[in-house]
N, C-alpha and C positions, 0 to 999 in steps of 0.2 A: 428564357429566364437563369442566369448564372445562380448557382446556391455555395456556397461554401464547402463544405466539402458533400459529401455521396453517405455519409452516415452509416457504414457498413464495416465496421470498426466494434469488436467488441472486447470490451476492459476486464481483466480481473483485477484487483485493486488488493492488496496486500498489508495487512500489520507485517510484524518482523518475529519481537519475543515472544513468547510460548504460541506462536502462529508455526512460523514454518521453523523455530526451534526450541527444546524443549524451558531453554531459562532465558539467558539477559546475556545481550551481546558484548557488555560489559568484561566477562566473566575471564576472557579470556587476558585483558588488559589488567584486572587484578592477581592472577597467575604469574605472569611473565614479570611483574614488580613484586610477587607476594606479598599483595592487602589483604585482611582479612576482608572479603564482601559482605560480610554478613555487618561489617561494625562499619566498615563503606557506606551504606544505607542507612544506616542507623543514627550517624553521624548526619546523612542528608535529609534527614525527617526532623533532627532537632533543630536544623537550620529558619527553618519557618519560625520558631519561636523566639532564637536571637534578634531574630531582623524586625519581630513586631515589636518585643524589648528595645529596639533602637531608631524606631519610629517609621519602617518600612513593612509596611502590611499588606501590599498586595503584590510581590516576590511570586512569580509563578513556579510550581515543582520542578520540570522542568528547568526552568532558569538557574535553581540551588543547586542542582546534580550537576550542571556545566560549570558553576561557577564552582565548587565542591575538587572537581577535578582539574580547574586548575590553581585551583588552591595548591595541590597536590604538586603540580608541576611547579609550582617556585618555594616549595618545601623542598625540594628533590625528591622528594617520595615517587613519585614516576620523571626519575630526571631523563631528561631529551627526549620527550614526549611530543612526537611532532605527526602529523595528518601520513607520513607514508608508512611509518612506524603502526599507526591505528590502521593504515588498509593491509599490512602486512598481519595484523593478529583477526581479522575476520577470516585471512586462510583459512585458521582454527576451529573455526563453528562446525560441529556439529548437526545435522538437519535431521528433521522426522521422516521416518522410514516412505520410500517413495520421493524423493528432492535431492538435489532439483530435478531427475530426471522428466517428471508428472510436470513439469512447465515447458518441457518442450515436447512432450506426447498434448496437451493442450492444444497447442500450433499444431501441431500436426494430424489430429483429428479434423479441424475446418480445413485445411488447406491442401487435405487429399479427397474432402469431399467433393467430388465436379463442380456437384449443382452450387455447390455455398465459393467454390472459385470462378465460377460462371458471373456472381456476384460479386468477383469479387472482395468477397467479405477475408477481413483476417481480426487474429488475437492477438491483442497487448496485452504484457504483465507488467504491472503497477508494486514499486512497496512507499507504504506511509507510514514514519515508525519516528518515535518520538528518541530515537538513536541512534546512535553516527551514521552517519552520510558514509565515511571515508571507510564506514567498519563493513558494513555490504556492500559497496561497491570493491573489496577486496577477498568476498566470501565465494563460494562456486556458486549459487545463486546467479551473480553477476549478469554472468553470459546471456542468462534469458530476457534479462530488464532491457522495460524501451523504457525507462523512470524509477528513482528515487528522489524521495522526499526525508529530507530528516537534518537533525543537527550541525551544524560546523561549526569547526575551530577556524580560527586562521591567522600565521604563524606573526613575529613581532613586524610592523610595517615598517619600525625606522631601525632594523637591523638587521644583519644578513643571517641570522640565525632562523632555524628551521621550526626551532620549538614553539607549540602552540602559544597563546600567550592573552587572544582573544576571541569570545563568541561571536562567530560571525552569521548566526542563520539559528531559528530558534522556535520547531514545531511541539508544539502538548493536542492531548488531548482534542481540544478545539478547536484551533487551526487546522487544526487534519482535513478538517473541510475544505477548507484555503483551496489545499494540493488537489480536493476530490474536482472541485470547480476546476480550478486549472485541467484535469483532465477532458473533466466534461465538455469546456471551447476550445479545448486544443492551445492554449495559452504554452501550456511547455515542448510543444512544435510549432509555433509560431510568434514566437514573443517581445517580436519587433512590429508584430503587426495587431496580436490580440491581448489586452489586460485583462486583469481574473476581475473587474469589477465594470467592466464593458457590456455592454447592451448588446447580446447579441441574442435571436430571438429562436424559439427553443430549435426549430427546423432546420435552424446554420448550424448549428452545434458541432464540434468535431467526431465526440460520443456521446450519444446522448444517454440519460441515465438507464432508462432503458434499456443501455447495451452495454450495462454494467453490471456485475457481482463484488459485493466488498467480504472480505474472506478477517473474521481476526476474531478473539480469546473471549475478550472480559468484558466490563459492564465502563472501562474507559474507552471505551470505542462508542460507545451510546452515542454521539455526537453523528460520527460520521455513518451509524448505520440508519442514523434515522432520518438522513436526509439521503439519502441512494435509496432508502425503500420510500419515501413519501413520494420521490422521483419515480416513480416504476420500475427501479432497479431492483435487485437481487440480493440477502444477504444471506452469508453464513456463519456458523459460529465452529469455531473448533476447543477440543481440550484435549491436556493431559492423558494416553491411556490411563488408568490406575489411579488416578489423584480426582479424589472423590469430589473436592472445594470445587477444583475448577468444574469437572461433569457441573455442579450443582451451579455455580455460577452460570453458564452457557442453557443450562437448562430454563433459568428463570430466566435470560435473557428472551428466551423462547415464550413463557411464558408473559411474560409482558408484549409480547409480538415486536420487540427490536427483530428479535432475525427468524427467517421463513424455516431454518432449521438447523439442526446440529449434529456432529459427526467426533470421532475421537480425529485427532493428526496424524491421522494415518494417512498416508498419499501412494498407497501401494496399490495397483489393479488388482481388484474387487472389491476395495475395502468400502463401507458406505460414502467416506467423504469423496473417494475418489469417482463413485458411480453416480452421486448426486452432483459435483461438479460437470464432470462431461455429459451430464445428460441437460444439467441447465445452459451451459455453452449451446448445443446442439440446439436447445428449444428458441433461444434466442437469435441463432443465426436463421433454424427455419423460418421464425416471425421476418426474421429481414427477408429473406428471397420471398416470400409470400408477398408484403408489403410492396419491394420493388413491381413483380409482376404485376400485381393490383393496380402501380400506379402506372406502369406502362401501360397497359388495356385498356385504362382510363386516357390516355392522353395520346393513344395511338388511335382507339376505336377500330369498327371492324370496317372490313373490307364490301363496298356496294355489290350486291348480287342481284341477276337477272332473275325475275318472278316467274314461278311457272304457274302454268291454269289450273 
C-alpha cells in the first residue's frame, strides 16, 4: 500500500510579533515615515465604532489596520509604499536574543543525530502571523523558514505603479488555524494536488499534529493553541523578560491549560526556552523512530529458526 507521506517531518510553527521580536513588525514602517506608532493604533482601534455607525458591524480588526495602512498611502503619509519597501523594512527588525541562529541550531540538532538521519527525520520552521508577509520575508529570520503565512497587499492592477493599493490576503487570529491545517495536510508543498478542505486521513497527512510545536505569546493565539494541543501537538508560550503584564498573560494561558509550558523569549543556549524546545524536538524525533521501528517489525516479522531438542 502506498502512503502519501512518511510523516518524518517535525514542524515548529511560530507566531511573530512579541514571539520572535519584542514589539510589532510595523515599527520600522512608522519610523521610516515619521508616524507616531501609538497614534496610528489608536486610530485603528476607533475604526470599529466608525464602521458600526455606518452600518458595517463585521469588519475584523486585522482588516481595520490593513485598510488604515492603505488610507495612509492614499493620503500621502506612506508615500510610495510598495511591497518592495515592506520587504526592505524587514531588514531593520531586531530579534530576541539567540535568534535567528536558534532556528538553524534546531534543524542541525535533528540532522546530525545518526538515528534520526537513518529514518529521514527533518525539521521545518513556519511563521503564521497577522503581520506583513513581505516584511517577514525581508527579515533576518527568512533564510531559516520553510513557509510564511501573513497579510498581503497588492499593487495597482490597472496601472504600472508599484504602490500598494489593495488588500490581497488577510490572516487573523482565527484563520491562523487554516494555515496550521495547510501545514498539517501538506497543502503548502502540494497546492495543486491537495486542498485545505480535502478529506485526508490522519495517517496520510504530511506533518501530523503530534509532530508539531506551536510557539506564541498571548491570548490571541488561543485558537491555534487549542487546535494543536487538542490534536496531540505541543504548545509553548513566551514573554518579554521583565514585562510583568506579558508574564501574567502566558502564566494565565498555562493555568487554563492552553500551553503546556512557558518561558522568557530568550533563545540562547542554556535558557529555559532553548532547553524546553530542544527537548521537545528530540522527544518527538525519538517517538517517530520508535513508531517506525515498531511498524517495520510488525510488517517484516521474525525469521524462522530451527527448533532444538
